[in-house]
C-alpha positions, -999 to +999 in steps of 0.1 A: -241+047-115-221+075-096-204+071-070-197+099-041-181+098-009-203+106+017-198+137+047-185+106+069-162+093+042-148+125+032-145+136+070-126+100+075-101+106+050-092+139+062-087+131+098-065+106+087-045+126+064-042+152+091-028+124+115-004+112+091+009+149+082+016+155+120+032+124+130+045+112+093+056+143+073+082+147+050+110+150+078+100+119+096+098+101+063+137+112+054+146+101+095+130+070+090+154+061+056+182+073+079+170+049+110+152+025+095+128+012+119+091+006+131+078+034+153+061+015+178+045+047+194+031+058+158+019+023+156+000+026+189-013+059+179-024+044+145-044+019+168-062+044+190-074+059+155-088+031+148-070+024+118-064-013+125-096-019+140-115+001+112-134-033+099-142-045+131-176-050+147-184-023+169-196-052+195-160-062+191-145-031+200-140-022+166-152+008+146-177-011+128-172+005+090-163-015+052-143-020+027-148+015+010-135+034+044-108+008+048-097+016+012-095+055+020-072+052+050-048+026+032-048+053+002-036+081+025-009+057+043+002+051+006+005+089-002+030+093+025+047+063+024+040+050+055+064+021+067+052-014+083+032-046+080+001-025+078-021-047+057-010-080+077-020-059+114-049-046+101-065-084+088-052-095+123-076-074+143-102-091+162-076-124+156-044-114+174-048-097+204-036-065+209-034-057+169-065-038+168-047-015+193-017-011+175+000-027+208+010-059+183+025-058+150+019-089+131+035-097+098+022-120+074+033-137+041+014-133+009+009-161-016+039-155-034+062-159-003+074-123+003+071-115+040+077-079+048+089-067+083+096-100+092+122-094+126+102-061+139+070-083+141+058-094+172+036-126+152+045-134+120+018-155+103+024-179+071+057-183+073+059-220+074+030-245+073+041-255+107+031-285+128-009-277+127-009-274+093-025-238+081-028-228+120-007-194+128+012-189+159-003-175+191+001-141+208+036-131+209+051-160+190+063-164+155+060-193+135+083-209+111+117-191+127+139-218+129+171-218+107+165-218+069+123-211+071+131-176+059+161-159+034+167-123+040+162-104+006+180-076-003+154-047-006+153-020-034+132-002-008+150+012+024+118+013+044+105-020+034+130-050+050+118-082+027+124-120+031+115-151+011+095-181+024+080-207+015+041-201-002+010-209+010-015-208-019-039-174-026-032-144-013-066-126+009-084-100-017-090-081+006-052-078+011-046-071-027-077-046-024-057-027+003-020-033-017-039-014-045-054+014-021-013+021-009-001+019-046-035+048-058-019+068-028+015+067-041+005+076-076-014+104-061+017+114-047+037+119-073+013+134-092+010+162-066+048+160-068+054+164-106+026+190-106+040+214-075+071+213-096+066+218-130+048+250-116+077+261-098+110+249-121+118+274-143+143+270-174+147+297-201+126+323-182+093+304-179+083+275-156+085+246-170+050+233-171+044+260-198+065+232-221+040+206-241+062+174-230+062+187-197+023+192-199+020+156-215+038+139-193+015+157-164-016+147-178-005+112-183+000+112-147-033+124-137-053+106-166-037+070-150-043+081-110-083+087-121-089+056-139-071+035-112-095+054-082-122+048-097-117+007-103-103+010-071-137+027-053-158+005-074-138-027-061-144-015-027-182-016-033-182-051-052-157-068-033-158-089-070-126-110-075-125-096-112-130-061-099-101-065-074-080-075-096-086-046-123-080-024-099-049-041-087-036-041-123-043-007-130-031+012-093+006-010-096+009+011-138-002+043-119+022+037-090+051+027-108+049+044-143+036+078-124+064+078-101+086+074-134+068+102-151+072+121-119+112+114-119+111+127-157+095+157-144+124+167-122+147+159-148+187+153-133+173+167-098+148+136-099+175+109-098+192+123-064+191+109-029+176+145-015+145+142-038+117+119-026+109+108-058+131+075-059+112+066-024+077+068-043+096+043-070+112+016-049+079+017-028+060+010-054+084-016-073+083-037-034+044-038-037+039-046-074+055-077-067+034-088-034+015-118-039+035-130-066+030-099-090-002-089-112+000-126-132-026-139-107-048-105-113-041-114-153-050-145-153-081-142-133-095-114-159-082-133-187-105-161-176-135-131-167-133-124-205-131-158-217-159-173-201-180-140-212-170-145-246-184-180-245-219-169-234 
């Protein structure tokens, strides 16, 4: 079976890429690194563009699209390293008032007890069990915000503040899939930067892309990106747990190893603060730790393989 994007899906991806290029290009990224914080105006603009309400039914004021379309827009967000609790707010659309429109910023703890952007959010879900069991807070309330409920962590990524909270169980499969989409976007950007540098940087009077070692690095980058893309798009169509787990593992590998290889292509320049490569790697590291890392995905795939072998 061949999976091809429809004209509408391509238009959606192009529109989101153009929006993000205009509102969160490289200069905005570097400015955000220097002055960390959530851009509320951009958040509302994303809401107006339907980013958070993409999967919400039209009858409820949403766009009425599905997981494949959500994967495409989150891939674009990952490509530019867009900061903020994007997935939590997207999943809260239709449940938390204002989330769909980008008026309310929602943060949520994942199954591994990792909580991003706690202090910048209007609503925090899953920080503690709370008096009502698994019920979340009301609009504008922060659940479990008392002393000792959350422990601030030193985040390797300057654009992702982190807290450790009490875990609440399994992670939402959609959140896992959308994290994989962000990782794919970051891996794609790493590949683009590596190829661009290989074409323009010269050593011994030749572009470094003419050297076989650099060519192999770039080829490996592309191979990992396209393998992860195929797995991700398939998982978005099937929504099968095993497919989502496979997509998550491949996307994590593509993002982390891709950023490392991109740094290798850049050489000593890649280690500098002025280059963007370290930002790609740091974000990929943080995402790879969501929901306790890839261990759950590995266990799920192992069970699938063992059950298949017994048939």
